[in-house]
Residue, then its C-alpha position, 0 to 999 in steps of 0.5 A: m738224631d739231631i734234629v738241626s741236621l735232619l732239617i738242613q738233609i731235608v732243605a738241600g735234598i729237596i734243593i738237591v734232589a727233588p728236581t732231577l727226580w721231578v724230571s726223571g717222574r715226569l719223564l717215564v710217567g708222564g706230568e699228571k702222575a709225577r709232580f714237584t710236590d710229589a717230589v718234593w714229599i717223596v725227598a722229606l720223608g725218604v731222608i725222614v724215614g732214612t735218618v731213622v732207620d739209620s739210627l735204630v738200625g745201622g750198616l748194610v741193612a740200613s741201607l737196604i731197607t732204606i731203599v725198598v723204602w725210596l722206591a715205596l715212596i716214588k712207586h706209591f706218590f709216582d702211581c707206577g710199578w717197582l720197576k719203573a719206580l726203580a728206572i725212576a730212581i736210576i734215571a735221577a741219580l744219572i741224572f745229577v750225575v750229568v749236572v755234577i759234571v756240568l757244574a764242574l765243567i762251567g767252574i761251578g762246584v756243588l760238592s768241595l772238600t775242603l780242609 
């Protein structure tokens, strides 16, 4: 586990995932419970725990544990139930996909692969 790559993952997650998570949370639980700083904490802690679990366990088990941890973080920080946390995560993923598609249509590649 490299600390530099972990920090890059945290910063990239905060820039990319936190805004979509925040918007999704505001839509489902309201502005009082879903603050942007909460979304930042969810992303930072989710990336850290996910990296540690992946390095210790690996494979499908690590993925399942990471999903549960992310949902638990959303549940805790946005003060909601498990189903609403799952809905927030799904809507955040959908928002992210829409944003990527719109950016691609206007010529801004977010995820580009170079060989």
